[in-house]
C-alpha positions, 0 to 999 in steps of 0.5 A, a space after each residue: 515551526 511557522 513557514 518563512 523565507 529562510 526555510 530549507 528543504 531537508 531530507 530524512 531517509 530511513 528504512 521501514 517495512 522492508 522498503 527505503 523511505 524518506 521524509 522531505 520537508 521545509 524547515 527553518 530550525 535544524 534541531 526542530 526539524 530533526 525532532 519532527 522527523 525522529 517523532 514521525 519515523 518512530 511512529 512508523 517503527 511502532 506500527 511495524 513492530 505492532 503489525 509486521 508478520 515477520 516479527 514474532 513479538 508483534 500484535 499481528 503475530 499474536 492474532 495469527 497464533 489465535 487464528 492458527 489454532 482457532 479461537 478469539 482475541 480482543 483488539 485495541 481501537 487502532 487495530 479495530 480501525 484497520 479491521 473495519 477498513 479491511 472489511 470495507 475493502 472486502 465488501 467494495 471489491 466483491 471479496 477480492 481484497 482479502 487480508 486473510 489471503 497473505 497465507 498464499 505466500 507459503 506457495 509463492 516464492 518469487 525468488 525461486 523461479 518455479 511455480 507452485 503446485 495447484 494442489 498446494 494452492 488449493 490447500 491454502 484456499 480452504 484457509 482463506 476468506 474474510 467471511 470465514 471469521 467473525 468480527 464484532 469489535 473488539 472481538 475477532 473470532 476464528 471459528 476455522 483453525 489455520 487462518 492468518 491475517 496480513 495487514 501488508 496492503 493497508 499498514 504502510 499507507 495508513 502509516 503515511 497518512 498518520 505521520 503526515 498529520 503528525 508532521 502538520 501538528 508539529 508545524 510542518 507546512 510544506 513537504 511530502 512522505 515517501 514510504 516505499 513508493 507510497 506518497 503522502 503530501 504534507 503541503 505544497 512547496 512554499 511558493 504554492 507549487 506542487 510536488 512532481 511525483 514520478 510514475 514508474 513504467 512497469 516494463 522499463 528499468 527500476 526508477 524509469 518514469 513514464 511521466 509524473 503527477 503534480 500534487 498539492 495535497 493528498 496521497 498517491 500509490 501504485 500497484 503493479 506486477 513488477 515489484 516482486 515477480 518472476 518470468 517463466 516461459 515468457 510469462 510474468 507472474 506478479 505478487 498481486 494474487 487473486 484470493 479466489 484462485 490463488 494465482 497472480 492477476 494477469 490483465 493490468 501491469 500497473 495502476 496509480 491512484 490519487 486520493 485525499 488519503 494514501 490508504 484509500 489510494 493504496 486499496 483502490 489501486 490494489 482492488 483495480 489490479 485484482 478486478 483485472 479486465 473490469 478494473 479500469 471501469 471500476 476505477 472510472 466509476 470510483 471517480 478518483 484520479 487514476 492511471 493504468 497500463 495493461 500487460 499489452 501496453 495499453 493505457 488509460 485513466 483520468 490522469 493519462 494526459 498528465 502522465 503521458 504528456 511529452 517531457 521537456 
């Protein structure tokens, strides 16, 4: 599907992984474009079926059945890649990015408007810790019964990267992917212009942007305390939970990171949130383009001047 002046920008909205999603790309032949979109969406659905914690038939649920009772399971190459990446993130974050911490959702119900009891959190903390399991590809072993894995912080971003490559291999040269706010650029606009990606303000109404970032390539993700949260006595409790304390982080309101790969941007933004006061310095040392806002309204990062420039 070579690029030409007769191509039109086409949009393919869909829902996956609990989020509204969309593919946008330029194409000249509608039937071919639909084939590309259907192939890409099918791969996102495949990943959801394999790694959703909500599906009893998923491979993740099979892993978690073994984790619950204790024991070992052999995994395929794709799952091994995700586990290796999770191990890297755990090491890079000093143990704060931990895919065993999803079990904390048993204590935190952000629709309830009530805080969990500390006793309940402490009981769950005893079942959290990447260091408590043994991973030697292809075997994943859970010596401590009662654990659980959650790929929620990795799979959606991984999916965005996968289908960007898939679309490019099928001839798409100009477009982008939006998986619930995780953005992956397939290529710039046909005239070489970038795509302008809005950055949501963490304290204003949904879909109100504080500014935007112009991207020709790569991925962009944001993490924050505003997507799933509750306000109690004037204090905000967001869904980014520290696996060492079991409580929501409190220092940063949102972090946006740009990287060549969406999965790297996503894990970096989450790790910065988890690092709280040291998050901005960690991001600066990491060297990826980024922007942050803390809970006091202060902001910074290498993208600050671009994001906050006056909008015409």
